[in-house]
Structure formats: structure tokens, C-alpha cells
N, C-alpha and C positions, 0 to 999 in steps of 0.2 A: 205406461199403459199404451197398448197398440191402438192408435187412433183409427186404424182401418177396421177395427172390430166394433167401433162405437157408431150407432145409428140413432141419434136422438131426433124426435119429431121437430121439424123446423119451428113450429109454433111455440114450443117450449124453449128453444134456443134464444128467443128474443126476451125471455123472462129472467129476472134475477131469481135465484133459488130461494131467496128470502122474501120475495114478493108473492105472498099467498093469493092475493086477488088476481094477479096476472096468471098464475098457474091454474087457479080455479076457472078463470075465464077460458083459457085454452082447453082445459079438460072438458068443460061444459059444452064448448062449441063442437066437440067431437063426441058428445053424449057419454062421456066417461068410459070410452072403449078401453079394453085391456091394453092396447098398443100405446095409447096416450098416457094411461096411468103408469105403464112401464117406463115411458120416457121421463115422467115426473120423478119416479123413484131413481132411475139411472142418473138423471141430472144431479139429484141430491147426493148420491153416492160418489159421483165423479168430483163434485165440488168438495166433499169431505176428504176424499183421497188426495186431492191436490194441496190440501192444507193440514194434513194430519201429522207432519213431522217425520214421516218414514222416507221421504225423498224418493218416491216411486218413479219420478221422471228424471232424477239426477240434476235438478235445477238448483239445489242448495249447495254452497261451497263446503269445503272440508271443515271449516270452523263453525258453520251454521249461522253465520252473520251476514250473508249476502249471496248474490247469484254465483253459480259455478261458471267459470270461464274456460277451464281446461280439464281434460280427463273426467268429464261428467258422466258418471256411471249411475244407472238406476239403483235405488236403495243403498247408495253409498253412505259411509259413515259421516255424520255431521258433528261429531263430538270432539274431534281433534285428537282422538286416542292414538298414541304411538306405541305399536307393539314392541316388545323386547324380542328382537330377532335371535333365534337360537335357543331361547328358554322355552322348551316344549311344555312346561307346566303352565305357561301363560297363553292366553288366547292369541291365535295367529290368523290373520285374514287369508282367505283363499284368493288367489289371483286369477282364477279362471272366470270367464265371463262370456255369456252367450248373448248379451245385449238386452235381455229381458228380465234380469233380476237374478239369474242363476250365477253363482260364483264358484 
């Protein structure tokens, strides 16, 4: 995810996404304005995306059992699958990458 596109209200940033009373307090202080409610929803979505197993930020290693330390590509495979090179009837990974998830 491109962090330059993310603008979460600072009062939400201090809350854990599982702390409903903190989130409610922050939203209440801003009179439940659409901007603060959008920040609450966005924080929840970002938290979910960071732990959903799709490896959107490339932080999980190839075997899925630890942090990535080299060649960390967004949405990279974490199953350890080894393609059979040359067998066009089997799935082959594309090696193109724009750094944002396109291969």
C-alpha cells in the first residue's frame, strides 16, 4: 500500500483498532463527522489488510514463516510453490513488476 495516499486522523492513530471505547471517544470528540468516521473505517481496513495473508506489503518471506529479508515484492507468493519451468500446462509466475502489485 502506498503510504503517501493514507491520511488517517491523528486522534484515531493513537487508538488500537480493537479498542472500541478509544475509537468512540475520538469520534465523539469530533461529533461523528464523516471525516473522523472515514478514518475509523480506513484504520480498520488497513489493519485487516496488513494481516490478511495476501502479503500486500511484501513483508512475509517466501515460505510464509517469517519476515522477508531479500527480494521483498508486494503480493509475493508465501506458499513456497516452485513452478515447473518449461511446462506451459502448469502455472508460471510473471516476472514483471511495477512495485505496486502488478506482475
